[in-house]
TILUMDREN-367719 format. One record per residue: residue in one letter; y negated, x negated, z of N, C-alpha, C in turn. Coordinates in steps of 0.001 Angstrom, whole numbers, padded with zeros to 6 digits, always signed. Layout:
! TILUMDREN-367719
AYXZYXZYXZ...
//
This chain:
! TILUMDREN-367719
X+001308-000886-000013-000042-000149+000042-001206-000928-000011X-002135-000471-000764-003441-001502-001030-004271-001396+000248X-004021-000370+001062-004977-000220+002115-004592-001202+003268X-003555-001874+003234-003287-002873+004325-004220-004063+004197X-004482-004738+005415-005445-005786+005500-004965-006911+004696X-006068-007684+004142-005784-008799+003229-005919-009986+004060X-005141-011099+003767-005212-012370+004277-005405-013439+003289X-006668-013648+002833-006872-014338+001725-006748-015944+002002X-006835-016344+003278-006554-017724+003626-005164-018263+003463X-004071-017278+003286-002858-017681+003056-002468-017497+001834X-003198-017204+000926-002870-017005-000616-002764-018396-001199X-001652-018634-002013-001464-019732-002654-000854-019505-004077X-001015-020343-004958-000407-020225-006196+000784-021102-006346X+001780-020575-006798+002977-021366-007091+003508-021275-008421X+004339-022196-008858+005087-022073-010270+006066-021023-010151X+006604-020729-011343+007733-019669-011430+007143-018199-011511X+007571-017415-010434+007193-016039-010535+005733-015761-010598X+005040-016608-009786+003571-016376-009715+002827-016622-011054X+003322-017673-011854+002721-017917-013156+003035-016775-014062X+004412-016313-013981+004894-015336-014965+004112-014056-014672X+003888-013671-013346+002942-012462-013161+001438-012634-013549X+000941-013807-013451-000442-014013-013929-000431-013957-015389X+000530-014548-016180+000465-014269-017631+000523-012960-017963X+001516-012197-017363+001642-010794-017685+000489-010022-017511X-000336-010314-016289-001512-009523-015972-002641-009838-017005X-002724-011255-017358-003568-011572-018434-003394-010848-019787X-002237-010720-020198-001998-010195-021333-002363-008564-021305X-001905-008056-020268-002273-006603-019977-003802-006441-020043X-004492-007169-019370-005972-007088-019373-006631-007372-020790X-006004-008380-021424-006501-008656-022823-006183-007465-023803X-005073-006778-023609-004669-005695-024492-005465-004456-024120X-005909-004247-022907-006783-003121-022525-008146-003256-022746X-008732-004532-023050-010091-004901-023040-010831-004075-024206X-010378-004009-025382-010945-003263-026475-011313-001794-025984X-010236-001068-025423-010439+000256-024969-011334+000262-023854X-011410-000741-022967-012262-000701-021797-013661-000975-022228X-013868-001821-023183-015123-002007-023742-015789-000673-024423X-014906-000182-025241-015471+001117-025816-015749+001985-024764X-014974+002295-023768-015225+003290-022777-016638+003027-021900X-016700+001658-021636-017832+001170-020995-019126+001424-021850X-019069+001235-023123-020220+001446-023974-020476+003092-024075X-019408+003779-024099-019557+005314-024103-020222+005855-022857X-019946+005259-021624-020399+005641-020443-021806+005219-020296X-022188+003932-020811-023590+003453-020743-024345+004250-021707X-023894+004714-022915-024766+005289-023828-025066+006813-023136X-024031+007283-022530-024338+008687-021877-025495+008579-020877X-025537+007618-020048-026445+007421-019057-027760+007033-019677X-027841+006267-020724-029094+005758-021332-029769+006909-021914X-028937+007921-022627-029448+008892-023241-030148+009980-022318X-029677+009960-021056-030138+010898-020174-031232+010380-019385X-031709+009187-019571-032690+008554-018771-034069+008428-019535X-035134+008357-018760-036508+008290-019389-037021+006744-019321X-035952+005814-019143-036444+004535-018785-036923+004123-017564X-037092+002805-017327-037602+002369-016114-038855+001775-016146X-039762+002170-017111-041050+001553-017217-041866+001770-015929X-042474+000675-015498-043449+000798-014122-044534-000163-014279X-045396+000195-013414-046742-000603-013296-046540-001902-012821X-047326-002882-013245-047196-004175-012611-047979-005243-013424X-047883-006608-013122-048444-007489-013853-047829-007727-015261X-048705-007601-016335-048031-007822-017683-049271-007818-018624X-048948-007687-019933-049890-007856-020936-049908-006543-021739X-048884-005674-021721-048926-004445-022574-049469-003396-021751X-050346-002642-022423-050854-001447-021912-049812-000354-021669X-049843+000380-020501-048803+001382-020332-049654+002696-020166X-050601+002867-019283-051269+004091-019239-052590+003906-018447X-053516+004973-018466-054716+005081-017585-054231+005988-016439X-054834+005766-015433-054758+006600-014118-055940+006751-013412X-056141+007681-012600-057350+008001-011746-057590+006830-010942X-058794+006353-010753-059194+005345-009758-058921+006038-008329X-058494+005078-007334-058184+005592-006064-059174+004771-005165X-059817+005667-004332-060678+005120-003208-060194+004006-002441X-060949+002838-002456-060347+001809-001737-059949+000639-002584X-059614+000821-003916-059346-000033-004864-060551-001091-005141X-060257-002324-005536-061326-003110-006033-062041-002568-007335X-063319-002570-007343-064022-002063-008537-063831-002792-009788X-063223-003876-009662-063056-004783-010926-061757-004226-011677X-061042-003331-010978-059877-002728-011784-060351-001534-012695X-061546-000943-012470-061989+000139-013374-062109-000207-014725X-061656+000683-015544-061842+000495-016918-063196+001442-017487X-064252+000648-017511-065510+001292-017670-065697+002032-019062X-064939+001514-020070-065180+002172-021331-064313+003458-021370X-063204+003527-020910-062482+004860-020689-063191+005658-019838X-063763+005271-018693-064353+006111-017611-065665+006681-018094X-066313+006082-019270-067509+006581-019772-067224+007900-020401X-066013+008204-020829-065751+009411-021663-065510+010403-020666X-065498+010402-019479-065161+011447-018600-066086+011461-017359X-065967+012320-016448-066514+012367-015102-065955+011590-014081X-064884+010921-014291-063903+010333-013493-063795+008840-013638X-063460+008001-012782-063245+006668-012955-061742+006347-013254X-061343+005593-014167-059996+005234-014582-059723+003824-014498X-058336+003593-014243-057805+002233-014214-056722+002013-015293X-056825+001006-015940-055903+000553-016926-054802-000070-016339X-053455+000523-016598-052236-000119-015862-051447-000793-017113X-050938-001984-016745-049883-002834-017579-048754-002504-017342X-047768-002654-018177-046297-002514-017906-045777-003679-017224X-044999-003412-016235-044169-004506-015540-043408-005355-016598X-043465-006664-016616-042646-007295-017638-041655-008350-016858X-042014-008770-015681-041054-009705-015074-039542-009238-015071X-038734-009904-015798-037363-009643-015822-036611-009556-014518X-036013-008530-014030-035441-008289-012750-033990-008862-013002X-033528-009599-012094-032125-010074-012107-031345-009307-011246X-030102-008784-011823-029132-007970-011039-027731-008846-011254X-027095-009099-009989-025843-009736-010070-024908-008653-009849X-023788-008666-010529-022638-007700-010485-021464-008407-010174X-020744-007982-009096-019530-008705-008896-018380-007638-008722X-017491-007751-009716-016359-006757-009616-015139-007542-009035X-014594-006935-008038-013274-007384-007347-012074-007380-008364X-011452-008458-008652-010294-008363-009490-009035-009043-008911X-009048-008721-007556-007886-009355-006759-006684-008360-007099X-005499-008790-006553-004234-007996-006736-004337-006516-006323X-005046-006444-005199-004959-005011-004850-005598-004021-005627X-006473-004430-006580-007368-003677-007424-006360-003061-008584X-005089-003591-008770-004222-003169-009807-003485-001880-009351X-003949-001308-008130-003089-000177-007684-003715+001125-008314X-002721+002044-008712-003009+003372-009197-001900+004323-008712X-002265+005387-007994-001223+006251-007564-000938+007285-008627X+000045+008112-008503+000364+009079-009519-000815+010252-009587X-001865+010181-008771-003011+011126-008750-003922+010770-009775X-004087+009598-010310-005020+009176-011237-004381+008524-012477X-005299+008310-013460-004887+007739-014643-005024+006339-014674X-006185+005815-014159-006404+004242-014320-006437+003521-012898X-006294+002348-012965-006194+001417-011718-007706+001222-011158X-007826+000775-009952-009020+000563-009487-009772-000530-010302X-009003-001533-010804-009482-002678-011467-010169-002116-012904X-009354-001165-013581-009977-000638-014813-011284-000081-014673X-011516+000876-013383-012484+001625-013372-013606+000654-012843X-013382-000301-012135-014317-001295-011699-014930-002086-012949X-014175-002358-013840-014573-003269-014943-015365-002357-016022X-014863-001081-016034-015606-000050-016844-017086+000082-016401X-017037+000225-015135-018514+000521-014557-019419-000867-014587X-018715-001925-014375-019378-003263-014505-019969-003421-015663X-019203-003296-016793-019750-003437-018218-020799-002331-018481X-020560-001216-018222-021397-000128-018560-022741-000290-017711X-022768-000623-016570-024027-000792-015829-024800-002076-016395X-024091-003122-016730-024759-004281-017406-025397-004010-018719X-024791-002987-019404-025478-002712-020743-026684-001808-020401X-026461-000770-019476-027626-000009-019213-028751-000873-018680X-028557-001907-017773-029732-002836-017165-030307-003544-018347X-029592-004176-019117-030101-004910-020179-031001-004118-021079X-030466-002849-021335-031243-001948-022236-032538-001592-021623X-032528-001625-020375-033759-001394-019582-034719-002599-019336X-034430-003903-019892-035106-005054-019912-034772-005999-018693X-033594-005616-017997-033310-006534-017006-032369-007817-017474X-032225-008585-016553-031240-009604-016754-030030-009441-015701X-028698-009682-016370-027449-009371-015558-026604-010528-015522X-026006-011060-014523-025157-012055-014205-023819-011660-013262X-022860-012435-013501-021726-012225-012705-021452-013571-011908X-021703-013496-010508-021373-014738-009817-020190-015326-010130X-020220-016686-010296-018980-017360-010543-018499-017386-011897X-019221-016520-012718-018659-016428-014026-019790-016603-015186X-020844-015860-015100-021836-015872-016100-023384-016050-015397X-024018-016715-016149-025521-016921-015818-026084-015473-016115X-027337-015322-015404-028239-014055-015944-028657-014109-017247X-028357-012978-017958-028834-012750-019309-029329-011556-019649X-030193-011440-020625-030679-010208-021062-030196-009953-022501X-029144-010679-022837-028525-010488-024310-028065-009127-024482X-028386-008566-025643-027728-007268-026127-026164-007435-026095X-025665-008481-026115-024197-008580-026227-023596-008921-024813X-024248-008329-023928-023891-008579-022416-022530-008068-022103X-022086-007204-022694-020722-006633-022477-019775-007575-022965X-019961-008161-024239-019009-009041-024825-018957-010387-024107X-020128-010832-023634-020255-012120-022720-019467-011969-021403X-019480-010834-020716-018824-010755-019437-017484-010515-019749X-017021-009700-020764-015590-009430-021003-014983-010857-021464X-015518-011695-022188-014879-012989-022583-014841-013769-021381X-015879-013886-020522-015694-014772-019423-014466-014152-018466X-014387-012998-018441-013334-012530-017497-011901-012922-018147X-011887-012667-019384-010628-012982-020094-010191-014531-020015X-011152-015367-019905-010960-016794-019938-010976-017395-018545X-011113-016521-017477-011168-017090-016207-009872-017186-015513X-009415-018465-015292-008172-018815-014823-008086-019070-013222X-009285-018825-012645-009331-019032-011221-008743-018067-010430X-008449-018433-009164-007965-017369-008174-008851-016189-007954X-008407-015037-007986-009206-013753-007967-009360-013381-006335X-010591-013819-005784-010731-013461-004449-011032-012066-004306X-010884-011610-003020-011285-010175-002459-012681-009833-002354X-013424-010833-002137-014875-010635-001876-015731-011670-002782X-016988-011580-002977-017699-012342-003776-017893-013761-003264X-018045-014716-004053-018379-016058-003578-019633-016262-002937X-019854-017161-002095-021274-017426-001384-022073-018162-002344X-023229-017468-002704-024252-017974-003728-025559-017648-003306X-026578-018264-003827-028017-017927-003339-028799-017304-004287X-028809-015948-004479-029668-015354-005383-031225-015352-004792X-031950-015132-005847-033435-015122-005414-033724-013958-004671X-034940-014070-003898-035295-013146-002944-035580-011662-003546X-035868-011644-004811-036106-010340-005564-035001-009808-006294X-033890-010544-006291-032700-010174-007064-032082-009001-006374X-031193-008357-007116-030364-007341-006503-028884-007642-006773X-027955-007413-005797-026422-007570-005968-025798-006353-005838X-024845-006117-006637-023911-005026-006721-022457-005514-006404X-021829-005025-005353-020528-005596-004995-019518-004390-005341X-018548-004506-006160-017496-003480-006404-016221-004014-005962X-015586-003351-004762-014423-003800-004316-013882-002621-003569X-012428-002818-003373-011808-001831-002488-012161-002023-000907X-012636-003260-000642-013081-003677+000650-011909-003455+001751X-010787-003745+001455-009749-003569+002474-009461-004949+003082X-010352-005939+003031-010360-007095+003736-010827-006894+005185X-010461-007873+005964-010790-007721+007377-012229-007562+007552X-012630-006693+008638-014125-006332+008714-014975-007566+009041X-014401-008524+009743-015235-009875+009835-015497-010547+008672X-014580-010543+007656-014756-011241+006319-015805-010346+005674X-015772-009116+005649-016831-008311+004841-018119-008614+005415X-018252-008504+006814-019752-008818+007536-020137-010132+007112X-019299-011132+007134-019751-012506+006926-020358-012622+005424X-019620-011903+004442-020086-011991+003014-021293-011349+002829X-021441-010156+003340-022645-009395+003146-023852-010083+003719X-023848-010723+004933-024716-011386+005574-025142-012650+004755X-024180-013371+004216-024509-014527+003511-025159-014158+002184X-024856-013264+001486-025467-012825+000324-026834-012237+000533X-027250-011699+001783-028497-011158+001943-029303-012167+002642X-028938-013538+002895-029652-014344+003637-031042-014767+002978X-031042-014872+001576-032190-015106+000837-033289-014049+000760X-032822-012805+001244-033697-011713+001216-033333-010770+000010X-032277-011205-000881-032074-010269-001929-031424-008983-001390X-031685-007744-002029-031269-006522-001834-029987-006176-002430X-028940-005367-001772-027663-005080-002365-027231-003908-002187X-026103-003590-003124-025460-002288-002931-023921-002562-002937X-023244-002109-001934-021835-002339-001677-021099-000995-002075X-020229-000994-003110-019424+000138-003523-018085-000110-003244X-017451+000893-002425-015938+000796-002377-015193+001596-003386X-014469+000978-004127-013707+001587-005240-012343+001993-004593X-012019+003096-004527-010764+003483-003874-009793+004522-004702X-008689+004520-004608-007726+005420-005231-007537+006616-004239X-007622+007998-004756-007639+009073-003746-006511+008947-002779X-005323+008304-003256-004253+008397-002169-004589+007357-001016X-005519+006533-001296-005928+005581-000256-006770+006306+000842X-007306+007442+000617-008042+008231+001436-007197+009355+002124X-006353+009930+001293-005552+011033+001970-004116+010721+002369X-003672+009695+001967-002356+009195+002559-001302+010299+002293X-001062+010714+000938-000189+011892+000588+001294+011372+000594X+001819+010796+001588+003273+010262+001718+004112+010935+002765X+005244+011267+002360+006239+011762+003165+007438+011234+003156X+008332+011249+004443+009549+010710+004374+009659+009218+004548X+010761+008533+004192+011004+007179+004360+010359+006468+003102X+009292+005782+003388+008720+004976+002310+008399+003521+002731X+008622+002505+001885+008240+001138+002171+006877+000761+001412X+006005+000339+002197+004534-000064+001696+004704-001653+001506X+004163-002039+000405+004122-003537+000159+002572-003955+000108X+002256-005025+000786+000829-005642+000755+000701-006366-000432X-000079-006000-001425-000194-006761-002677-000633-008024-002764X-001170-008667-001676-001756-009927-001725-001202-010786-000737X-000702-010351+000369-000137-011195+001513+001373-011136+001218X+002051-010190+000422+003355-009945+000333+004250-009372+001505X+003334-008781+002494+004080-008198+003656+004791-006832+003259X+005567-006523+003981+006346-005114+003756+006544-004473+005104X+006240-003197+005014+006510-002354+006274+007005-001139+005805X+008066-000594+006719+008857+000728+006285+008345+001798+007248X+008032+003068+006604+007874+004154+007508+008926+005097+007460X+009682+005358+008719+010708+006322+008670+010186+007788+008323X+009176+008230+008760+008411+009319+008477+007045+009233+008361X+006701+008882+006946+005287+008487+006692+004323+009442+007080X+004679+010885+007024+003645+011867+007473+003003+011678+008802X+003743+011164+009673+003450+011016+011047+002257+009813+011182X+002174+009112+010106+001189+007959+010165-000240+008460+009602X-000293+009653+009205-001519+009996+008372-002590+010022+009295X-002476+010697+010530-003715+010863+011283-004283+009392+011644X-003436+008406+012082-003725+007309+012630-004472+006400+011400X-003795+006635+010218-004375+005769+009041-005657+006376+008640X-005921+007627+008505-007327+008133+008120-008321+007646+009260X-007885+007689+010554-008894+007293+011538-009221+005787+011318X-008292+005014+011058-008647+003620+010741-009485+003424+009716X-009257+004113+008455-010126+004100+007318-011540+004529+007669X-011740+005533+008428-013073+005990+008927-013667+004994+009624X-012956+004373+010747-013641+003363+011428-014025+002099+010586X-013138+001658+009602-013429+000582+008879-014753+000776+008034X-014801+001994+007441-016018+002336+006745-017213+002386+007557X-017181+002905+008756-018256+003048+009622-018904+001664+009957X-017960+000612+010102-018337-000693+010550-018963-001276+009276X-018680-001120+008164-019107-001701+006854-020621-001090+006716X-020627+000401+006852-021942+001002+006763-023023+000428+007798X-022482+000221+008937-023490-000303+010093-023933-001625+009649X-023179-002536+008985-023693-003848+008530-024733-003636+007339X-024303-002878+006541-025338-002639+005400-026592-001920+005725X-026439-000896+006645-027723-000435+007214-028639-001425+007992X-028041-002308+008656-028703-003313+009431-029571-004218+008486X-028965-004520+007277-029512-005519+006363-030464-004846+005306X-030386-003428+005398-031337-002583+004482-030558-002559+003116X-029203-002578+003158-028372-002576+001823-027912-001067+001777X-027284-000745+000649-026647+000578+000480-025217+000461+000510X-024482+001502+000948-023091+001456+000941-022656+002991+000351X-021738+002901-000642-021291+004138-001158-019759+004019-001438X-018970+005168-001593-017660+005188-001874-017446+005906-003202X-016599+005256-004071-016359+005832-005418-014778+006004-005542X-014296+007319-005649-012937+007605-005957-012539+007452-007487X-011416+006964-007755-011218+006825-009141-010669+008068-009932X-010580+009151-009053-010487+010551-009727-011782+011324-010022X-013045+010596-009754-014342+010965-010047-014755+010394-011335X-015657+011147-012062-016197+010417-013315-016951+009158-013110X-016692+008126-014044-017471+006980-014151-018901+007182-014035X-019319+008040-014945-020896+008203-015145-021383+008767-013739X-020816+009380-012887-021281+009701-011511-021702+008567-010779X-020792+007450-010832-021160+006338-009918-022294+005596-010759X-022263+005519-012068-023240+004801-012833-024670+005330-012616X-024836+006708-012642-026213+007269-012419-026586+007033-011179X-025792+007154-009966-026238+006903-008658-026676+005496-008496X-025988+004563-009017-026318+003184-008982-027669+002868-009653X-027809+003339-010803-029026+003220-011569-030233+003682-010834X-030098+004909-010268-031147+005368-009418-031558+004438-008228X-030494+003861-007535-030791+002990-006404-031466+001797-006786X-030950+001177-008007-031505+000055-008370-032967+000091-008816X-033158+001245-009721-034553+001539-009966-035437+001684-008897X-035091+002411-007891-035990+002504-006699-036357+001280-006090X-035364+000381-005793-035611-000909-005208-036457-001936-006088X-036300-001820-007331-036967-002533-008402-038553-002107-008298X-038700-000854-008114-040160-000325-008197-040836-000790-006926X-040096-000769-005711-040653-001267-004621-040738-002836-004515X-040039-003455-005227-040126-005009-005312-041373-005157-006311X-041698-004476-007236-042819-004630-008183-043943-004305-007546X-044067-003270-006681-045243-002903-005962-045751-004053-004968X-044537-004596-004310-044939-005748-003373-045653-007016-004219X-045018-007268-005348-045618-008413-006070-047070-008118-006673X-047102-006887-007018-048438-006460-007566-049505-006515-006363X-049072-005962-005244-050017-006067-004133-050432-007538-003785X-049385-008294-003893-049603-009802-003502-050490-010461-004611X-050323-009924-005710-051170-010650-006866-052645-010050-006957X-052867-008878-006197-054190-008287-006189-055284-009171-005822X-056405-009366-006453-057398-010179-005939-058126-009499-004832X-058279-010268-003899-058972-009786-002530-060559-009906-002702X-061150-009000-002261-062691-009069-002222-063116-009732-000890X-064084-010562-000942-064437-011366+000252-065140-010472+001227X-065004-010592+002395-065552-009707+003295-066742-010363+004034
//
């Protein structure tokens, strides 16, 4: 069962069966990648079509709009030519042009290959679809997107192909949590993972990623069976990363304790994200991918606008007192 705790420190790569499994998984992922890319582009196109863009005011060269002058603003911001045509004072706003960097990290560890009979796709497939779709949506909006440990931030229109090729040619170990890196203070980080790691590891990871002041969003990708525990009778559960096994004589008697532990684990993660000003959400693989993509886009847009406002305020010339 993917919901068992992970022990990443004890993971090692060995010859023989481990290599065979890795080759098989690589070929499976490569075979699925064209369908995955097509679905990601379909999802991204659906979201882009329904949005009005993320244009926002800020330092730049391109004119965006006129707006009414607000009492207390410096008089130097008034556009006197436009104001002469009306009884009001107007300010000329420029469009924000500084590229915003968004780091997206998809969990590709063994537990993400889990899919119960309740759904069609694995957690890994859903995670990659949303990662690629979100990257395309963000680049379409003028942002730069990177994957920690795989790709540098890029605003290329071929971002889906860049990320997909990097994943296909990545032969490193698949960790359960993002690597420690130092994003810029105004960057945003999106973590897609089932988050079944020990809570201490999750806390350390989020704290390290937020140390530079970057804002983040943690999304737990789960199979519906990992929430409802729909098991009865004698069942053997296999831990996908540590190799541990445990047999339940009457699995239904474990349900209440299991769901209580899941709630406690999530509440501890949420407490940590709340403390750091990050967001935490849960996405089940029986829900539409567009639902998650729209929610994330709204959160990223809101945080970017706040960051732009802080920069614009810092760049505002101060009148001597």
